[in-house]
C-alpha positions as CSV (number, residue, x, y, z in Angstrom):
1,X,47.4,49.6,9.1
2,X,46.5,51.0,12.4
3,X,44.0,53.7,13.4
4,X,45.2,56.4,15.8
5,X,41.6,56.9,16.9
6,X,41.5,60.5,15.8
7,X,40.5,59.9,12.2
8,X,44.1,59.5,10.9
9,X,46.0,56.4,10.0
10,X,49.4,55.1,10.8
11,X,51.0,53.2,7.9
12,X,49.5,51.7,4.8
13,X,47.3,53.7,2.4
14,X,47.0,57.4,2.6
15,X,44.7,58.9,5.2
16,X,42.9,62.0,4.0
17,X,45.4,64.8,3.3
18,X,45.2,68.4,2.4
19,X,46.3,70.0,-0.9
20,X,45.3,73.3,-2.5
21,X,41.9,73.3,-4.2
22,X,41.0,74.6,-7.6
23,X,39.5,78.1,-7.6
24,X,35.7,77.9,-7.7
25,X,34.3,78.6,-11.1
26,X,30.6,77.8,-10.3
27,X,28.0,79.6,-12.2
28,X,24.9,77.7,-10.9
29,X,23.8,77.3,-7.4
30,X,21.0,75.1,-5.9
31,X,18.6,76.0,-3.2
32,X,18.1,73.7,-0.2
33,X,15.1,71.6,-1.4
34,X,17.0,70.9,-4.7
35,X,20.2,70.0,-2.9
36,X,18.2,67.7,-0.6
37,X,16.5,65.9,-3.5
38,X,19.8,65.4,-5.4
39,X,21.7,64.2,-2.2
40,X,18.9,62.0,-0.9
41,X,18.6,63.8,2.5
42,X,15.9,65.6,4.4
43,X,15.7,69.4,4.7
44,X,16.0,68.9,8.4
45,X,19.4,67.2,7.9
46,X,20.5,69.8,5.5
47,X,19.6,72.6,7.9
48,X,21.3,70.9,10.9
49,X,24.5,70.2,8.9
50,X,24.7,73.8,7.8
51,X,24.1,75.2,11.3
52,X,26.7,72.9,12.8
53,X,29.2,73.6,10.1
54,X,29.4,70.0,8.8
55,X,28.5,71.0,5.2
56,X,28.0,74.7,4.7
57,X,26.8,76.2,1.4
58,X,29.8,77.6,-0.5
59,X,27.7,79.9,-2.8
60,X,25.5,81.7,-0.3
61,X,24.9,81.2,3.4
62,X,21.5,82.1,5.0
63,X,21.9,85.1,7.2
64,X,18.8,86.3,8.9
65,X,15.2,85.5,8.3
66,X,14.1,84.8,4.8
67,X,17.5,84.4,3.3
68,X,18.0,81.2,1.4
69,X,21.2,79.1,1.3
70,X,22.6,78.3,-2.1
71,X,24.7,75.2,-2.6
72,X,27.3,74.6,-5.4
73,X,27.4,71.3,-7.3
74,X,30.4,70.3,-5.3
75,X,28.5,71.0,-2.1
76,X,25.7,68.6,-3.2
77,X,28.3,65.9,-4.0
78,X,29.7,66.3,-0.5
79,X,26.2,66.2,1.0
80,X,25.6,62.8,-0.7
81,X,28.9,61.5,0.5
82,X,28.1,62.5,4.1
83,X,24.8,60.7,3.8
84,X,26.5,57.5,2.7
85,X,29.1,57.7,5.5
86,X,26.3,58.2,8.1
87,X,24.3,55.4,6.6
88,X,27.3,53.0,7.1
89,X,28.0,54.1,10.6
90,X,31.2,56.2,10.2
91,X,31.8,58.5,13.3
92,X,30.8,62.1,12.8
93,X,34.3,63.3,13.8
94,X,35.8,61.3,10.9
95,X,33.1,62.6,8.5
96,X,34.0,66.1,9.4
97,X,37.7,65.3,8.6
98,X,36.6,63.8,5.3
99,X,34.5,66.9,4.4
100,X,37.3,69.3,5.2
101,X,39.6,67.2,3.0
102,X,37.1,67.0,0.1
103,X,36.8,70.8,0.1
104,X,40.6,71.1,-0.5
105,X,40.7,68.7,-3.5
106,X,40.6,69.7,-7.1
107,X,37.7,68.6,-9.4
108,X,39.8,66.1,-11.3
109,X,41.0,64.6,-8.0
110,X,37.5,64.1,-6.8
111,X,36.4,62.3,-10.0
112,X,39.0,59.6,-9.6
113,X,39.0,59.3,-5.8
114,X,37.7,56.5,-3.8
115,X,37.0,57.1,-0.1
116,X,37.5,54.0,2.0
117,X,36.6,53.5,5.7
118,X,36.8,50.9,8.3
119,X,34.4,52.9,10.5
120,X,37.2,54.5,12.5
121,X,39.3,56.0,9.8
122,X,38.6,57.5,6.4
123,X,41.2,56.9,3.7
124,X,41.7,58.4,0.3
125,X,42.6,56.0,-2.4
126,X,43.4,57.3,-5.9
127,X,44.6,54.0,-7.5
128,X,43.4,50.4,-7.5
129,X,46.6,49.4,-5.8
130,X,45.8,51.5,-2.8
131,X,42.3,50.0,-2.6
132,X,43.8,46.5,-2.8
133,X,46.3,47.4,-0.1
134,X,43.6,48.4,2.3
135,X,41.5,45.3,1.6
136,X,44.5,43.0,2.2
137,X,44.7,44.4,5.8
138,X,42.0,41.9,6.6
139,X,39.6,44.4,8.3
140,X,36.1,45.2,7.2
141,X,36.3,48.1,4.8
142,X,33.7,49.9,2.6
143,X,34.3,52.3,-0.2
144,X,32.6,55.3,-1.9
145,X,33.7,56.0,-5.4
146,X,33.4,59.7,-5.5
147,X,33.3,59.8,-9.3
148,X,30.1,57.6,-9.2
149,X,28.5,59.9,-6.6
150,X,29.5,62.8,-8.8
151,X,27.7,61.3,-11.8
152,X,24.6,60.4,-9.7
153,X,24.4,64.0,-8.5
154,X,24.9,65.4,-12.0
155,X,22.1,63.2,-13.3
156,X,19.8,64.2,-10.4
157,X,20.5,67.9,-10.8
158,X,19.9,67.8,-14.5
159,X,16.2,67.0,-13.7
160,X,15.9,69.8,-11.0
161,X,16.0,73.6,-10.9
162,X,19.2,75.6,-10.4
163,X,19.9,79.3,-10.0
164,X,22.4,81.4,-11.8
165,X,24.8,82.8,-9.3
166,X,25.3,86.2,-11.0
167,X,21.7,87.0,-11.9
168,X,19.6,84.9,-9.7
169,X,17.7,83.6,-12.7
170,X,16.0,80.2,-12.2
171,X,17.3,77.5,-14.5
172,X,14.8,74.9,-15.2
173,X,16.0,71.3,-15.2
174,X,15.2,68.8,-18.0
175,X,12.4,66.8,-16.4
176,X,10.2,65.5,-19.1
177,X,7.3,65.0,-16.6
178,X,7.4,68.7,-15.6
179,X,4.9,70.4,-18.0
180,X,5.2,73.8,-16.4
181,X,9.0,73.7,-16.8
182,X,8.7,72.7,-20.5
183,X,6.3,75.6,-21.1
184,X,8.8,78.1,-19.5
185,X,11.6,76.7,-21.5
186,X,9.6,77.0,-24.8
187,X,8.6,80.5,-23.9
188,X,12.2,81.6,-23.2
189,X,13.3,80.5,-26.7
């Protein structure tokens, strides 16, 4: 398997490819600080990535002073994947390619996908055979199981606050240590 140097691969497993995405059915969005906490990034990173177009919020962008970005669950998963790629030294150009690809994939595709990289190219593997094929190439490879990241983000967001997209109502996470959140939840019932 050879890398062409532009984030695509020649031969072997499948480099990231585009297919139509499922239509968005999000009902909950997450503000910047919540997205940062769930993805394990700083607000400064989040802001920079949004301003440079690396990962833009799909629910609501911040236009003008005082407007707040609102990220979908899927956006937060992508944020966490970007963080992992950066931590392992993948080139930003290849991360951008991976982000564009992740945005095109359906939810079920993401849950069973493994992203593999040799640092120069990012590959999508959807079966154990494809992972083995990459590993047999003899080069250093690391992988990110998107389904595992998905579940990590899901667990983190269940402890944090979200916002209903249609009404703007704050949804309180299930954090047992958050006394104020518990009182709000009890009062709402």
